C-alpha positions in Angstrom: 0.1 -0.3 -0.1 1.3 3.2 -0.9 1.4 6.5 1.1 0.1 9.6 -0.1 3.7 10.2 -0.5 3.7 7.6 -3.3 0.8 9.4 -5.3 2.7 12.7 -5.7 4.1 14.0 -9.3 8.0 12.6 -9.9 9.1 16.4 -9.8 7.6 17.8 -6.5 8.6 14.2 -5.2 12.0 15.4 -5.6 11.4 18.9 -4.5 10.6 17.1 -1.4 13.4 15.3 -1.3 15.6 18.3 -1.4 13.6 20.0 1.3 14.0 17.1 3.8 17.7 17.4 2.9 17.6 21.1 3.4 15.1 20.7 6.7 18.5 19.3 8.3 22.0 18.4 7.8 22.2 14.7 8.2 18.7 13.9 8.1 16.3 12.2 6.1 12.3 12.6 6.0 9.8 10.4 5.6 6.1 9.5 5.6 5.5 6.1 7.3 3.1 4.3 8.7 2.6 2.2 11.7 2.4 -1.1 11.4 2.7 -4.3 14.1 5.3 -6.8 13.5 4.2 -8.9 9.8 1.5 -6.9 9.8 -2.4 -8.1 10.5 -3.5 -11.3 9.7 -6.5 -12.0 8.6 -7.5 -15.7 9.5 -10.0 -16.9 7.3 -12.0 -20.2 7.4 -13.0 -23.0 4.1 -15.7 -21.1 2.2 -19.4 -22.3 2.8 -18.4 -23.8 6.8 -20.6 -22.1 9.7 -18.8 -20.2 12.5 -19.9 -22.8 15.3 -17.9 -21.1 18.7 -15.6 -18.1 19.4 -13.2 -18.8 21.9 -11.5 -15.3 21.8 -12.7 -12.0 22.1 -11.2 -8.0 20.8 -8.2 -7.5 22.7 -7.8 -10.9 24.1 -4.2 -11.9 24.2 -3.1 -15.6 22.7 -0.3 -17.8 22.2 0.9 -19.4 19.3 -1.4 -22.6 18.7 -4.4 -21.3 20.7 -7.9 -22.3 19.3 -9.3 -19.5 18.7 -12.8 -20.5 16.9 -14.3 -23.8 15.6 -16.9 -24.0 12.7 -20.2 -26.0 12.8 -18.5 -29.2 11.3 -15.9 -29.5 14.1 -18.0 -32.3 16.1 -18.8 -34.3 13.0 -14.7 -34.3 11.9 -13.7 -35.0 15.6 -15.8 -38.1 15.3 -14.3 -38.9 12.1 -10.6 -38.3 13.0 -11.1 -40.9 16.2 -12.4 -43.4 14.0 -9.7 -42.9 11.7 -7.3 -43.5 14.6 -9.2 -46.5 15.8 -8.7 -47.5 12.8 -5.3 -47.3 12.5 -4.8 -48.9 16.0 -7.2 -51.9 15.1 -5.4 -52.7 11.6 -1.6 -52.3 14.0 -2.8 -54.6 16.5 -4.5 -57.1 14.0 -1.0 -57.1 12.2 0.9 -57.9 14.7 -1.5 -61.0 15.8 -1.4 -62.1 12.2 2.4 -62.0 11.6 2.9 -63.9 15.1 0.5 -66.9 14.2 2.1 -67.1 10.9 5.2 -67.0 12.1 4.6 -69.8 14.2 3.0 -71.9 11.6 6.5 -71.6 9.9 8.2 -72.4 12.8 6.2 -75.4 12.9 6.7 -76.3 9.7 10.2 -75.9 10.0 10.8 -78.3 12.8 8.2 -80.8 10.9 10.9 -80.7 8.4 14.2 -80.9 10.4 12.3 -83.8 12.4 11.5 -85.7 8.7 15.0 -84.8 7.6 16.4 -87.1 10.6 14.4 -89.5 10.3 15.6 -90.5 6.7 19.3 -89.9 7.7 18.6 -92.1 10.9 16.8 -95.0 8.7 19.6 -94.4 5.9 22.0 -95.0 8.6 20.9 -98.7 9.2 22.6 -101.5 7.8 21.3 -102.9 4.2 19.9 -105.4 5.9 17.7 -104.0 8.4 16.5 -101.2 6.1 13.2 -101.3 3.4 13.8 -99.7 0.2 10.0 -99.0 0.4 10.2 -97.7 4.1 13.5 -95.2 3.1 11.4 -93.9 -0.1 8.3 -93.2 2.5 10.1 -91.3 5.0 12.4 -89.1 1.9 8.7 -88.1 0.1 7.9 -87.1 3.7 10.6 -85.4 4.2 10.2 -83.5 0.7 6.5 -83.2 2.1 7.9 -81.4 4.8 10.4 -78.7 3.1 7.6 -78.1 0.4 4.8 -77.2 3.6 8.1 -74.7 4.7 8.2 -72.6 1.0 4.4 -72.3 1.5 4.5 -71.4 5.0 7.3 -68.6 3.9 5.0 -67.7 0.5 2.1 -67.1 3.1 4.1 -65.0 5.1 5.6 -63.0 2.8 1.7 -62.1 0.7 1.0 -61.8 4.5 3.0 -58.9 5.4 2.5 -57.6 1.7 -1.2 -57.6 2.4 -1.5 -56.1 5.9 1.4 -53.6 5.1 -0.9 -52.0 2.5 -3.8 -52.0 4.6 -2.2 -50.2 7.4 -0.5 -47.9 4.6 -4.9 -47.3 3.0 -5.6 -46.9 7.4 -2.8 -44.2 7.5 -4.2 -42.2 4.4 -7.4 -42.2 5.7 -6.5 -40.7 8.8 -4.2 -38.0 7.2 -7.2 -37.1 5.0 -9.3 -37.2 8.5 -6.5 -35.1 10.2 -6.5 -32.5 7.0 -10.6 -32.3 7.3 -10.1 -32.1 11.3 -7.4 -29.2 11.3 -9.8 -27.0 8.4 -12.5 -27.1 11.4 -11.0 -24.7 13.6 -8.7 -21.6 13.6 -5.6 -21.5 15.7 -3.8 -18.4 16.1 -0.5 -18.5 13.7 1.8 -16.6 16.0 1.4 -15.2 19.9 -0.2 -11.8 19.2 -3.5 -9.6 20.2 -7.1 -10.5 18.6 -7.8 -7.0 17.0 -11.4 -7.7 15.6 -13.9 -10.6 15.1 -15.9 -9.4 11.6 -17.8 -12.7 11.7 -20.9 -13.8 13.9 -21.6 -17.4 15.2 -24.0 -18.9 12.8 -23.0 -16.8 9.7 -22.0 -18.8 7.0 -17.8 -17.9 5.7 -17.2 -16.5 1.8 -13.8 -16.1 2.2 -13.1 -12.9 4.6 -11.7 -13.0 7.7 -13.2 -14.5 10.6 -10.5 -13.3 13.3 -8.0 -10.3 12.5 -4.8 -10.3 14.7 -1.2 -8.9 15.1 1.7 -9.3 17.0 1.6 -5.8 18.9 4.2 -6.6 21.2 6.6 -5.0 18.4 5.7 -2.0 16.4 7.4 -0.4 13.4 7.1 2.3 11.4 6.8 1.3 7.9 8.6 4.1 5.6 8.7 4.9 2.4 11.9 6.9 1.5 13.0 8.6 -1.8 15.2 6.3 -3.9 17.7 9.3 -3.7 18.0 8.9 0.2 18.1 4.8 0.1 22.0 4.5 0.0 22.2 6.7 2.9 20.3 5.0 5.5 22.0 1.8 7.4 20.2 -0.4 9.9 20.7 0.5 12.9 20.3 4.5 12.5 18.3 6.4 15.2 14.9 7.7 14.3 12.3 10.0 15.6 8.4 9.0 15.0 6.0 12.0 15.1 2.3 12.4 14.0 -0.8 14.8 14.7 -2.5 12.1 17.2 0.4 11.7 19.2 0.9 13.7 22.4 4.6 12.9 22.4 7.2 11.8 20.0 8.3 7.9 19.6 12.0 6.9 19.1 12.8 3.8 17.1 16.3 2.2 15.0 16.3 1.6 11.1 15.8 -2.4 11.3 15.5 -3.3 7.4 15.9 -1.3 4.5 13.9 -2.2 1.1 15.6 -4.0 -2.1 12.7 -2.7 -4.2 12.0 0.6 -5.6 8.9 1.3 -7.0 9.1 2.5 -10.4 6.5 4.8 -10.8 6.9 6.6 -7.3 11.0 6.0 -6.8 10.2 5.0 -3.3 11.4 2.0 -1.3 10.3 0.5 1.9 12.0 1.2 5.4 11.3 -0.6 8.6 11.8 1.4 11.5 11.6 -0.9 14.5 10.1 1.5 17.4 11.8 1.5 20.8 8.3 0.7 22.5 5.0 -0.8 21.0 2.9 1.9 23.2 1.1 3.8 21.8 1.7 2.7 18.4 0.0 -0.3 19.0 -3.4 1.3 19.0 -3.0 3.5 16.3 -2.0 0.6 13.5 -2.2 2.1 10.2 -2.0 5.9 11.5 0.5 8.1 9.3 3.1 8.9 10.9 6.3 11.3 9.9 10.2 9.9 10.5 13.3 11.8 10.3 16.1 9.4 10.6 19.3 10.4 11.7 22.4 9.3 9.2 
């Protein structure tokens, strides 16, 4: 947003800059606007929702993460989220149980394979006159069946792991979607700050406009627009005096940041002056003031 200075003709801006230089040696003047740290935050909800509950009031101090308002969909989406969490827990528990049972089945098949192979080995060690080729073949067939049984159980375990992993992944995706929908059912404070205004009323349908307006009023700035010819004279840390018609006394501050972009039409760039104290600027947000930057 450009101030009244930004709309002046270019020659007049140049004359004004020269006049500021004549005003006092080693000083640069600028027109500024009082703004909070991060400017004013307009918090809006999902278009079409209805405001169900307000948990704050104007001028209330809030911490980052505090819930400020809930929408009419909050209770239903809370229930949906609870069910999604329950589903994930049940899938995880069921996965653990089914894998344990299949692991036991595989262990049993491996034990049977070992017994069948020992039976073949022990029978093979008997003397030729004490063993029957038919019995030896029978025992070898049993050992082969046991080996095949182990292979089947190993394959079942592998397939079960893939199936259960997919089931868990799908449940987790449903949980993430439920969490996203639930987050849209309320407004929380993105920063620590002060509630400035609540434009919406309980029961009102949201239309994309702000539900709550807030700002961090602990750090106040004079956002100044400085003529391009003065920019290279200014450096961070330079002391600045702020005055205005509504101010009973001046406010002091220091340059914190100098904008790098010059508006090609107005020939102005932004300079952020951090005020030494937030009051009374925090009660005059948006007011136009004058600044004198001491070089």
